[in-house]
DSSP file (Angstrom, degrees, kcal/mol; ACC not computed):
  #  RESIDUE AA STRUCTURE BP1 BP2  ACC     N-H-->O    O-->H-N    N-H-->O    O-->H-N    TCO  KAPPA ALPHA  PHI   PSI    X-CA   Y-CA   Z-CA
    1    1 A M     >        0   0    0      0, 0.0     4,-1.9     0, 0.0     5,-0.2   0.000 360.0 360.0 360.0 -28.1    2.1    9.0    4.0
    2    2 A N  H  >  +     0   0    0      1,-0.2     4,-2.8     2,-0.2     5,-0.1   0.854 360.0  54.0 -63.2 -34.8   -0.1    6.8    1.7
    3    3 A S  H  > S+     0   0    0      2,-0.2     4,-1.9     1,-0.2    -1,-0.2   0.816 105.6  51.8 -73.4 -33.8    2.3    3.9    2.0
    4    4 A V  H  > S+     0   0    0      2,-0.2     4,-2.0     1,-0.2    -1,-0.2   0.881 113.3  45.9 -67.2 -38.3    2.1    4.0    5.8
    5    5 A R  H  X S+     0   0    0     -4,-1.9     4,-2.6     2,-0.2     5,-0.3   0.940 110.4  53.6 -72.1 -44.3   -1.8    4.0    5.5
    6    6 A N  H  X S+     0   0    0     -4,-2.8     4,-2.6     1,-0.2    -2,-0.2   0.892 110.8  45.7 -54.3 -44.7   -1.6    1.2    3.0
    7    7 A I  H  X S+     0   0    0     -4,-1.9     4,-2.4     2,-0.2    -1,-0.2   0.894 112.5  49.8 -61.5 -47.2    0.5   -1.0    5.3
    8    8 A A  H  X S+     0   0    0     -4,-2.0     4,-2.7     2,-0.2     5,-0.2   0.958 113.2  47.3 -58.7 -53.0   -1.6   -0.3    8.3
    9    9 A R  H  X S+     0   0    0     -4,-2.6     4,-2.9     2,-0.2    -2,-0.2   0.924 112.6  49.0 -57.3 -48.8   -4.8   -1.2    6.2
   10   10 A L  H  X S+     0   0    0     -4,-2.6     4,-2.3    -5,-0.3    -1,-0.2   0.975 113.3  47.4 -57.0 -51.0   -3.2   -4.5    4.8
   11   11 A N  H  X S+     0   0    0     -4,-2.4     4,-2.5     1,-0.2    -2,-0.2   0.890 113.5  49.7 -60.2 -42.4   -2.1   -5.5    8.5
   12   12 A E  H  X S+     0   0    0     -4,-2.7     4,-2.6     1,-0.2    -1,-0.2   0.919 110.0  48.2 -54.6 -51.7   -5.7   -4.7    9.7
   13   13 A T  H  X S+     0   0    0     -4,-2.9     4,-2.4    -5,-0.2    -1,-0.2   0.891 110.6  51.3 -65.0 -38.0   -7.3   -6.6    7.2
   14   14 A E  H  X>S+     0   0    0     -4,-2.3     5,-1.7     2,-0.2     4,-0.9   0.948 112.8  47.3 -61.4 -51.3   -5.0   -9.7    7.8
   15   15 A L  H ><5S+     0   0    0     -4,-2.5     3,-0.7    -5,-0.2    -1,-0.2   0.927 111.0  50.7 -55.1 -41.4   -5.7   -9.6   11.5
   16   16 A K  H 3<5S+     0   0    0     -4,-2.6    -1,-0.2     1,-0.2    -2,-0.2   0.926 118.4  38.7 -59.0 -47.7   -9.5   -9.2   10.8
   17   17 A N  H 3<5S-     0   0    0     -4,-2.4    -1,-0.2    -5,-0.2    -2,-0.2   0.422 106.7-125.2 -87.5   0.3   -9.5  -12.3    8.5
   18   18 A V  T <<5 -     0   0    0     -4,-0.9    -3,-0.2    -3,-0.7    -4,-0.1   0.907  34.5-160.4  44.4  52.5   -7.0  -14.3   10.6
   19   19 A T      < -     0   0    0     -5,-1.7    -1,-0.2    -6,-0.1     5,-0.1  -0.372  17.6-119.1 -66.5 130.4   -4.8  -14.7    7.6
   20   20 A P    >   -     0   0    0      0, 0.0     3,-1.9     0, 0.0     4,-0.4  -0.435  26.5-112.9 -69.8 149.5   -2.3  -17.5    8.1
   21   21 A S  G >  S+     0   0    0      1,-0.3     3,-1.0     2,-0.2     6,-0.2   0.807 116.1  58.0 -56.7 -36.0    1.5  -16.3    8.0
   22   22 A N  G 3  S+     0   0    0      1,-0.3    -1,-0.3     4,-0.1    -3,-0.0   0.687 107.3  46.0 -74.2 -15.6    2.1  -18.2    4.8
   23   23 A A  G <  S+     0   0    0     -3,-1.9    -1,-0.3     4,-0.0    -2,-0.2   0.330  89.5 119.4-102.5   1.3   -0.6  -16.2    3.0
   24   24 A S  S X  S-     0   0    0     -3,-1.0     3,-1.6    -4,-0.4     4,-0.2  -0.225  76.9-115.8 -64.4 156.1    0.4  -12.8    4.3
   25   25 A W  G >  S+     0   0    0      1,-0.3     3,-1.6     2,-0.2     4,-0.2   0.782 112.8  67.4 -65.6 -23.1    1.4  -10.0    2.1
   26   26 A H  G >  S+     0   0    0      1,-0.2     3,-2.0     2,-0.2    -1,-0.3   0.721  79.6  77.0 -61.6 -18.7    4.9  -10.2    3.6
   27   27 A T  G X  S+     0   0    0     -3,-1.6     3,-1.2     1,-0.3    -1,-0.2   0.705  82.2  69.9 -68.8 -17.1    5.5  -13.7    2.0
   28   28 A D  G <  S+     0   0    0     -3,-1.6    -1,-0.3     1,-0.3     3,-0.2   0.677 103.7  43.4 -70.5 -13.6    6.1  -11.7   -1.3
   29   29 A Y  G X  S+     0   0    0     -3,-2.0     3,-1.4    -4,-0.2    -1,-0.3   0.003  73.5 112.7-119.5  20.8    9.3  -10.4    0.3
   30   30 A R  T <  S+     0   0    0     -3,-1.2    -1,-0.1     1,-0.2    -2,-0.1   0.782  74.0  63.3 -74.6 -23.5   10.7  -13.7    1.9
   31   31 A D  T 3  S+     0   0    0     -4,-0.2     2,-0.4    -3,-0.2    -1,-0.2   0.419 102.3  55.7 -82.1   2.8   13.6  -13.5   -0.7
   32   32 A T    <   -     0   0    0     -3,-1.4    55,-0.1     2,-0.1    77,-0.1  -0.996  52.4-167.2-140.5 134.4   15.0  -10.2    0.8
   33   33 A A        +     0   0    0     -2,-0.4    48,-2.3    75,-0.1     2,-0.3   0.216  61.3 109.9-101.4  16.8   16.1   -9.0    4.1
   34   34 A Y  E     -A   80   0A   0     75,-0.5    75,-1.9    46,-0.2     2,-0.3  -0.655  44.4-170.5 -87.9 141.2   16.1   -5.3    3.1
   35   35 A I  E     -AB  79 108A   0     44,-2.4    44,-1.8    -2,-0.3     2,-0.4  -0.876  16.0-139.1-123.4 158.0   13.8   -2.5    4.1
   36   36 A H  E     -AB  78 107A   0     71,-2.8    71,-2.0    -2,-0.3     2,-0.4  -0.982  22.4-168.1-116.4 135.8   13.4    0.9    2.8
   37   37 A F  E     +AB  77 106A   0     40,-2.4    40,-2.3    -2,-0.4     2,-0.3  -0.947  10.0 169.0-129.3 142.4   12.9    3.7    5.3
   38   38 A G  E     +AB  76 105A   0     67,-2.7    67,-2.6    -2,-0.4    38,-0.2  -0.932  53.0  55.2-146.9 169.5   11.9    7.4    5.0
   39   39 A G        +     0   0    0     36,-0.5    60,-0.2    -2,-0.3    37,-0.2   0.511  65.5 153.3  83.5   5.7   10.8   10.2    7.1
   40   40 A V        -     0   0    0     35,-2.3    -1,-0.3    65,-0.1    63,-0.1  -0.494  56.1 -98.6 -69.8 130.3   13.9   10.0    9.3
   41   41 A P    >   -     0   0    0      0, 0.0     3,-1.5     0, 0.0    34,-0.2  -0.170  28.5-127.3 -43.7 135.1   14.9   13.3   10.9
   42   42 A F  T 3  S+     0   0    0      1,-0.3    31,-0.6    32,-0.1    33,-0.1   0.707 105.4  59.8 -63.8 -21.2   17.7   14.9    8.9
   43   43 A E  T 3  S+     0   0    0     29,-0.1    -1,-0.3     2,-0.0     2,-0.2   0.566  81.8 100.8 -87.1 -11.7   19.9   15.3   12.1
   44   44 A L    <   -     0   0    0     -3,-1.5    31,-0.2     4,-0.1     2,-0.1  -0.506  63.2-146.9 -77.0 143.6   20.0   11.6   12.9
   45   45 A S     >  -     0   0    0     -2,-0.2     4,-2.4     1,-0.1     5,-0.2  -0.450  34.6 -92.5 -96.9 177.0   23.2    9.7   11.9
   46   46 A E  H  > S+     0   0    0      1,-0.2     4,-3.1     2,-0.2     5,-0.2   0.903 127.9  54.6 -52.2 -44.6   23.6    6.2   10.7
   47   47 A G  H  > S+     0   0    0      2,-0.2     4,-2.4     1,-0.2    -1,-0.2   0.896 107.0  51.0 -56.0 -46.3   24.2    5.1   14.4
   48   48 A D  H  > S+     0   0    0      2,-0.2     4,-1.9     1,-0.2    -1,-0.2   0.961 111.2  47.9 -54.9 -54.3   20.9    6.7   15.4
   49   49 A V  H  X S+     0   0    0     -4,-2.4     4,-2.5     1,-0.2     3,-0.5   0.948 109.3  52.9 -55.6 -54.1   19.0    4.9   12.7
   50   50 A L  H  X S+     0   0    0     -4,-3.1     4,-3.3     1,-0.2    -1,-0.2   0.950 107.0  53.1 -49.4 -53.9   20.6    1.6   13.6
   51   51 A T  H  < S+     0   0    0     -4,-2.4     4,-0.3     1,-0.2    -1,-0.2   0.865 109.4  47.8 -47.6 -37.4   19.5    2.0   17.2
   52   52 A I  H >< S+     0   0    0     -4,-1.9     3,-1.1    -3,-0.5    -1,-0.2   0.962 117.7  40.2 -70.4 -47.3   16.0    2.6   16.2
   53   53 A F  H >< S+     0   0    0     -4,-2.5     3,-1.7     1,-0.2     4,-0.3   0.718  99.1  74.8 -78.3 -21.9   15.8   -0.5   13.8
   54   54 A S  G >< S+     0   0    0     -4,-3.3     3,-0.9    -5,-0.4    -1,-0.2   0.684  75.2  81.3 -64.6 -10.0   17.9   -2.8   16.1
   55   55 A Q  G <  S+     0   0    0     -3,-1.1    -1,-0.3    -4,-0.3    -2,-0.1   0.762 101.0  36.9 -64.9 -15.4   14.8   -3.1   18.3
   56   56 A Y  G <  S-     0   0    0     -3,-1.7     2,-0.3     1,-0.3    -1,-0.2   0.365 129.6 -34.3-112.4   1.2   13.6   -5.7   15.7
   57   57 A G  S <  S-     0   0    0     -3,-0.9    -1,-0.3    -4,-0.3    27,-0.0  -0.948  76.4 -60.2 163.5 176.9   16.7   -7.6   14.7
   58   58 A N        -     0   0    0     -2,-0.3    24,-3.1    -3,-0.1    25,-0.2  -0.797  50.4-139.5 -90.2 104.9   20.4   -7.4   14.0
   59   59 A P  E     -C   81   0A   0      0, 0.0    22,-0.3     0, 0.0    62,-0.1  -0.413  21.4-179.3 -68.1 150.0   21.1   -4.8   11.1
   60   60 A K  E     +     0   0A   0     20,-3.9     2,-0.3     1,-0.4    21,-0.2   0.568  65.4  14.4-121.9 -24.0   23.8   -6.1    8.7
   61   61 A H  E     -C   80   0A   0     19,-1.2    19,-2.6    58,-0.1     2,-0.4  -0.988  58.2-170.3-151.7 141.5   23.9   -3.2    6.3
   62   62 A I  E     -C   79   0A   0     58,-0.6     2,-0.4    -2,-0.3    17,-0.2  -0.998   7.6-175.2-139.0 137.0   22.7    0.5    6.2
   63   63 A N  E     -C   78   0A   0     15,-2.8    15,-2.1    -2,-0.4     2,-0.6  -0.855  10.0-174.0-130.4  92.6   22.7    2.9    3.3
   64   64 A L  E     -C   77   0A   0     -2,-0.4    13,-0.2    13,-0.2     2,-0.2  -0.785  30.0-124.1 -85.6 121.0   21.5    6.4    4.6
   65   65 A A  E     -     0   0A   0     11,-3.3     9,-2.6    -2,-0.6    11,-0.4  -0.495  32.8-169.5 -77.6 141.1   21.2    8.6    1.5
   66   66 A R  E     -C   73   0A   0      7,-0.2     7,-0.2    -2,-0.2     6,-0.1  -0.943  31.3 -99.1-128.7 145.4   23.2   11.8    1.8
   67   67 A D     >  -     0   0    0      5,-3.2     4,-1.9    -2,-0.3     7,-0.0  -0.387  30.7-138.7 -58.0 131.9   23.3   14.8   -0.3
   68   68 A K  T  4 S+     0   0    0      1,-0.2    -1,-0.2     2,-0.2    -3,-0.0   0.848  98.7  39.0 -76.0 -28.1   26.3   14.5   -2.6
   69   69 A D  T  4 S+     0   0    0      1,-0.1    -1,-0.2     3,-0.1    -2,-0.0   0.912 129.9  24.9 -86.3 -47.4   27.4   18.2   -2.2
   70   70 A T  T  4 S-     0   0    0      2,-0.1    -2,-0.2    66,-0.0     3,-0.1   0.711  89.2-134.2 -91.8 -23.0   26.8   18.8    1.6
   71   71 A G     <  +     0   0    0     -4,-1.9    64,-0.5     1,-0.3    62,-0.2   0.423  57.6 141.4  81.7  -3.3   27.0   15.2    2.9
   72   72 A K        -     0   0    0     62,-0.2    -5,-3.2     1,-0.1    -1,-0.3  -0.446  59.8 -91.9 -80.9 155.5   23.9   15.8    4.9
   73   73 A S  E     - C   0  66A   0    -31,-0.6    -7,-0.2    60,-0.3    -1,-0.1  -0.133  20.8-155.7 -59.3 153.2   21.2   13.2    5.4
   74   74 A R  E     -     0   0A   0     -9,-2.6   -35,-0.2     2,-0.3    -1,-0.1   0.242  46.2-111.5-107.6   5.8   18.2   13.1    2.9
   75   75 A G  E    S+     0   0A   0    -10,-0.4   -35,-2.3   -34,-0.2   -36,-0.5   0.557  86.5  76.5  78.9   6.4   16.0   11.4    5.5
   76   76 A F  E     +A   38   0A   0    -11,-0.4   -11,-3.3   -38,-0.2     2,-0.3  -0.960  45.2 127.7-142.8 165.7   15.7    8.1    3.7
   77   77 A G  E     -AC  37  64A   0    -40,-2.3   -40,-2.4    -2,-0.3     2,-0.3  -0.985  45.4 -82.3 176.8-163.0   17.7    5.0    3.0
   78   78 A W  E     -AC  36  63A   0    -15,-2.1   -15,-2.8    -2,-0.3     2,-0.4  -0.977  28.1-171.7-133.4 142.9   17.9    1.1    3.1
   79   79 A L  E     -AC  35  62A   0    -44,-1.8   -44,-2.4    -2,-0.3     2,-0.5  -0.989   9.3-151.9-136.1 139.8   18.8   -1.3    5.9
   80   80 A K  E     -AC  34  61A   0    -19,-2.6   -20,-3.9    -2,-0.4   -19,-1.2  -0.970  12.3-146.1-114.6 133.1   19.4   -5.2    5.8
   81   81 A Y  E     - C   0  59A   0    -48,-2.3     3,-0.1    -2,-0.5     6,-0.1  -0.642  19.6-126.8 -86.9 148.0   18.7   -7.4    8.7
   82   82 A E  S    S+     0   0    0    -24,-3.1     2,-0.5    -2,-0.2    -1,-0.1   0.862 104.1  38.3 -58.8 -42.9   20.7  -10.5    9.6
   83   83 A D  S >  S-     0   0    0    -25,-0.2     3,-2.3     1,-0.1     4,-0.4  -0.961  77.7-141.7-121.7 128.5   17.3  -12.5    9.6
   84   84 A Q  T >> S+     0   0    0     -2,-0.5     3,-1.9     1,-0.3     4,-0.6   0.826  96.7  71.4 -65.2 -26.7   14.7  -11.7    7.1
   85   85 A R  H 3> S+     0   0    0      1,-0.3     4,-1.4     2,-0.2     3,-0.3   0.749  88.6  66.5 -55.6 -19.5   11.9  -12.2    9.8
   86   86 A S  H <> S+     0   0    0     -3,-2.3     4,-2.4     1,-0.2    -1,-0.3   0.786  88.9  62.4 -70.5 -26.9   13.1   -8.9   11.3
   87   87 A T  H <> S+     0   0    0     -3,-1.9     4,-2.2    -4,-0.4    -1,-0.2   0.843 100.4  54.3 -75.3 -29.3   12.0   -7.0    8.3
   88   88 A D  H  X S+     0   0    0     -4,-0.6     4,-2.1    -3,-0.3    -1,-0.2   0.910 111.2  45.8 -63.2 -43.3    8.3   -8.1    9.0
   89   89 A L  H  X S+     0   0    0     -4,-1.4     4,-2.5     2,-0.2     5,-0.3   0.907 113.2  48.0 -66.1 -40.6    8.6   -6.7   12.5
   90   90 A A  H  X>S+     0   0    0     -4,-2.4     4,-3.2     2,-0.2     5,-0.8   0.978 112.9  47.7 -64.1 -52.4   10.2   -3.5   11.5
   91   91 A V  H  X5S+     0   0    0     -4,-2.2     4,-0.7     1,-0.2    15,-0.2   0.903 119.1  40.7 -59.9 -39.7    7.6   -2.8    8.7
   92   92 A D  H  <5S+     0   0    0     -4,-2.1    -1,-0.2    -5,-0.2    -2,-0.2   0.881 124.3  34.8 -78.3 -35.7    4.7   -3.6   11.0
   93   93 A N  H  <5S+     0   0    0     -4,-2.5    -2,-0.2    -5,-0.2    -3,-0.2   0.746 123.9  35.6 -93.6 -28.4    6.0   -1.9   14.1
   94   94 A L  H ><5S+     0   0    0     -4,-3.2     3,-1.8    -5,-0.3     2,-0.4   0.676  85.8 102.0-104.1 -18.1    7.9    1.2   12.9
   95   95 A S  T 3<<S+     0   0    0     -5,-0.8    10,-0.2    -4,-0.7     3,-0.1  -0.554  96.8  17.2 -68.2 121.0    5.8    2.3    9.8
   96   96 A G  T 3  S+     0   0    0      8,-3.1    -1,-0.3    -2,-0.4     9,-0.1   0.210  95.2 136.7  98.9 -19.7    3.8    5.2   11.1
   97   97 A A    <   -     0   0    0     -3,-1.8     7,-3.0     6,-0.1     2,-0.4  -0.382  50.4-128.4 -63.2 138.8    6.0    5.8   14.2
   98   98 A S  E     +D  103   0B   0      5,-0.2     2,-0.4    -3,-0.1     5,-0.2  -0.778  25.5 179.8 -92.6 135.7    6.9    9.3   15.1
   99   99 A V  E >  S-D  102   0B   0      3,-2.6     3,-1.4    -2,-0.4    -2,-0.0  -0.965  74.2 -22.0-133.6 119.7   10.5   10.3   15.7
  100  100 A L  T 3  S-     0   0    0     -2,-0.4     3,-0.1     1,-0.2    -1,-0.1   0.859 128.9 -51.2  41.8  44.4   11.4   13.8   16.6
  101  101 A G  T 3  S+     0   0    0      1,-0.3     2,-0.4   -60,-0.0    -1,-0.2   0.552 116.5 108.1  81.0   7.8    8.2   14.9   15.1
  102  102 A R  E <   -D   99   0B   0     -3,-1.4    -3,-2.6   -63,-0.0     2,-0.5  -0.874  66.6-125.9-120.7 146.4    8.5   13.2   11.8
  103  103 A T  E     -D   98   0B   0     -2,-0.4    -5,-0.2    -5,-0.2     2,-0.1  -0.861  24.2-138.0-100.3 124.2    6.5   10.1   10.7
  104  104 A L        -     0   0    0     -7,-3.0    -8,-3.1    -2,-0.5     2,-0.4  -0.455   9.5-157.7 -84.2 148.3    8.6    7.1    9.6
  105  105 A S  E     +B   38   0A   0    -67,-2.6   -67,-2.7   -10,-0.2     2,-0.4  -0.999  15.7 177.8-121.9 133.6    7.6    5.1    6.6
  106  106 A V  E     +B   37   0A   0     -2,-0.4     2,-0.3   -69,-0.2   -69,-0.2  -0.997   8.2 156.8-136.5 130.9    9.1    1.5    6.5
  107  107 A D  E     -B   36   0A   0    -71,-2.0   -71,-2.8    -2,-0.4    -2,-0.0  -0.975  46.9 -86.2-152.8 157.5    8.4   -1.0    3.8
  108  108 A H  E     -B   35   0A   0     -2,-0.3     2,-0.3   -73,-0.2   -73,-0.3  -0.255  48.1-167.1 -62.2 155.0   10.1   -4.1    2.3
  109  109 A A        -     0   0    0    -75,-1.9     2,-0.6   -80,-0.1   -75,-0.5  -0.974  30.0-141.3-148.4 150.9   12.7   -3.5   -0.4
  110  110 A R        -     0   0    0     -2,-0.3     2,-0.3   -77,-0.1   -78,-0.0  -0.883  39.5-175.6-110.9  86.5   14.6   -5.4   -3.0
  111  111 A Y        -     0   0    0     -2,-0.6     2,-0.6   -32,-0.1   -77,-0.1  -0.588  15.8-158.7 -90.2 140.5   17.9   -3.5   -2.7
  112  112 A K        -     0   0    0     -2,-0.3     2,-0.1     0, 0.0    -2,-0.0  -0.977  25.2-117.5-124.2 128.7   21.0   -4.1   -4.9
  113  113 A L        -     0   0    0     -2,-0.6     3,-0.1     1,-0.1     2,-0.1  -0.298  29.1-119.6 -57.2 133.9   24.4   -3.0   -3.7
  114  114 A K    >   -     0   0    0      1,-0.1     3,-2.4     2,-0.1     2,-0.2  -0.395  45.2 -78.3 -75.3 159.8   26.2   -0.3   -5.7
  115  115 A E  T 3  S+     0   0    0      1,-0.3    -1,-0.1    -2,-0.1     3,-0.1  -0.373 122.0  14.2 -62.8 126.5   29.5   -1.1   -7.2
  116  116 A G  T 3  S+     0   0    0      1,-0.3     2,-0.4    -2,-0.2    -1,-0.3   0.305  97.5 127.2  93.4  -5.7   32.2   -0.9   -4.5
  117  117 A E    <   -     0   0    0     -3,-2.4     2,-0.3     2,-0.0    -1,-0.3  -0.696  45.1-154.1 -90.8 128.4   29.6   -0.9   -1.8
  118  118 A R        -     0   0    0     -2,-0.4     2,-1.5    -3,-0.1    -4,-0.1  -0.792  20.6-119.1-110.9 151.7   30.0   -3.6    1.0
  119  119 A E        +     0   0    0     -2,-0.3     2,-0.3   -58,-0.1   -58,-0.1  -0.606  65.8 124.9 -82.1  82.3   27.5   -5.2    3.3
  120  120 A T        -     0   0    0     -2,-1.5   -58,-0.6   -58,-0.1     2,-0.3  -0.997  35.3-175.7-143.4 149.9   28.9   -4.1    6.6
  121  121 A V    >   -     0   0    0     -2,-0.3     3,-2.0   -60,-0.2     4,-0.2  -0.999  57.3 -42.9-137.9 138.1   27.7   -2.4    9.7
  122  122 A G  G >  S+     0   0    0     -2,-0.3     3,-1.7     1,-0.3   -62,-0.0  -0.168 129.5  14.9  48.5-116.4   29.7   -1.3   12.9
  123  123 A D  G 3  S+     0   0    0      1,-0.3    -1,-0.3    -3,-0.0    20,-0.0   0.693 118.1  69.4 -70.2 -18.7   32.1   -4.0   14.0
  124  124 A D  G <  S+     0   0    0     -3,-2.0     2,-0.5   -64,-0.0    -1,-0.3   0.749  82.1  88.4 -67.1 -25.3   31.9   -5.9   10.8
  125  125 A A    <   -     0   0    0     -3,-1.7     3,-0.2     1,-0.2    18,-0.1  -0.644  57.9-167.2 -79.6 123.1   33.7   -3.1    8.9
  126  126 A E  S    S-     0   0    0     -2,-0.5    17,-0.9     1,-0.3     2,-0.3   0.936  79.8 -11.2 -70.0 -47.6   37.5   -3.5    9.0
  127  127 A E  S    S+     0   0    0     15,-0.2     2,-0.3     2,-0.0    -1,-0.3  -0.923  77.8 159.0-156.8 126.7   38.0    0.0    7.8
  128  128 A E        -     0   0    0     -2,-0.3    12,-1.5    -3,-0.2     2,-0.1  -0.996  38.1-113.6-155.9 150.0   35.4    2.5    6.3
  129  129 A D  E     -E  139   0C   0     -2,-0.3     2,-0.3    10,-0.2    10,-0.2  -0.455  35.5-174.7 -79.9 158.6   35.0    6.1    5.8
  130  130 A A  E     -E  138   0C   0      8,-1.5     8,-1.9    -2,-0.1     2,-0.3  -0.925  16.1-137.8-145.6 164.3   32.3    7.8    7.8
  131  131 A T  E     -E  137   0C   0     -2,-0.3     6,-0.2     6,-0.2   -60,-0.0  -0.937  14.6-136.3-126.2 152.4   30.7   11.4    7.9
  132  132 A D        -     0   0    0      4,-1.5     5,-0.1    -2,-0.3   -60,-0.0   0.227  56.4 -95.7 -97.3  17.7   29.9   13.3   10.9
  133  133 A G  S    S+     0   0    0    -62,-0.2   -60,-0.3     3,-0.2    -1,-0.0   0.204 119.9  74.5  90.2 -14.2   26.5   14.5    9.5
  134  134 A E  S    S-     0   0    0      2,-0.2   -62,-0.2   -62,-0.1     3,-0.1   0.153 115.3-102.9-109.5  13.1   28.0   17.8    8.3
  135  135 A G  S    S+     0   0    0    -64,-0.5     2,-0.5     1,-0.3   -64,-0.1   0.405  78.7 134.6  80.1  -4.4   29.9   16.3    5.4
  136  136 A E        -     0   0    0    -65,-0.0    -4,-1.5     1,-0.0    -1,-0.3  -0.682  53.1-132.3 -78.9 126.2   33.3   16.4    7.2
  137  137 A G  E     +E  131   0C   0     -2,-0.5     2,-0.3    -6,-0.2    -6,-0.2  -0.572  28.3 177.3 -77.2 141.2   34.9   13.1    6.6
  138  138 A R  E     -E  130   0C   0     -8,-1.9    -8,-1.5    -2,-0.3     2,-0.4  -0.965  25.9-121.1-140.0 155.5   36.5   11.1    9.4
  139  139 A R  E     -E  129   0C   0     -2,-0.3     2,-0.2   -10,-0.2   -10,-0.2  -0.806  18.7-133.7-107.7 132.4   38.2    7.7    9.5
  140  140 A K        -     0   0    0    -12,-1.5   -12,-0.1    -2,-0.4     2,-0.1  -0.507  39.9 -91.7 -74.9 146.6   37.0    4.7   11.6
  141  141 A R        -     0   0    0     -2,-0.2     2,-0.2   -14,-0.1    -1,-0.1  -0.376  40.1-123.6 -58.3 138.0   39.6    2.8   13.5
  142  142 A S        -     0   0    0    -15,-0.1   -15,-0.2     1,-0.1     2,-0.1  -0.636  27.1-113.2 -82.0 143.3   41.1   -0.2   11.7
  143  143 A K        -     0   0    0    -17,-0.9     2,-0.2    -2,-0.2    -1,-0.1  -0.461  27.4-138.1 -66.7 147.9   40.9   -3.5   13.4
  144  144 A T    >   -     0   0    0     -2,-0.1     3,-1.1     1,-0.1    -1,-0.1  -0.615  26.5-101.8-101.3 171.6   44.1   -5.1   14.5
  145  145 A E  T 3  S+     0   0    0      1,-0.3    -1,-0.1    -2,-0.2    -2,-0.0   0.859 118.9  59.1 -52.4 -42.5   45.0   -8.8   14.1
  146  146 A S  T 3         0   0    0      1,-0.3    -1,-0.3    -3,-0.0    -3,-0.0   0.717 360.0 360.0 -67.8 -23.0   44.2   -9.5   17.8
  147  147 A E    <         0   0    0     -3,-1.1    -1,-0.3     0, 0.0    -2,-0.2   0.546 360.0 360.0 -83.4 360.0   40.6   -8.3   17.4
């Protein structure tokens, strides 16, 4: 919750001081299009999270942390946008937002892909494993050559 307040305080200070965009605290993160999010309700799937965050740009990659034993969401993760500027919008507008009674925390992140992890979301994935939120695996449809 402190990070939510700190981000709100930084943004308020920048607005009050009419800080130019090139001097904003966001400029420290111009080299990354990733954000870290937390406070996501445990029952939400990757698709639900993508729906929330796609309000501010096109997501290109998501990693919703899941319990290794149960496969259930741990309520936090990382998301990469197609355009880095979308990260500023998501951080400013979604940090502190309430979703199903939980407060979201959203901040810039420098994320590194894990070994074997691919940067794909939705239609970009040719074939990918998914879980149904209960830890049960299901297979996504493979693209055909005509697609």
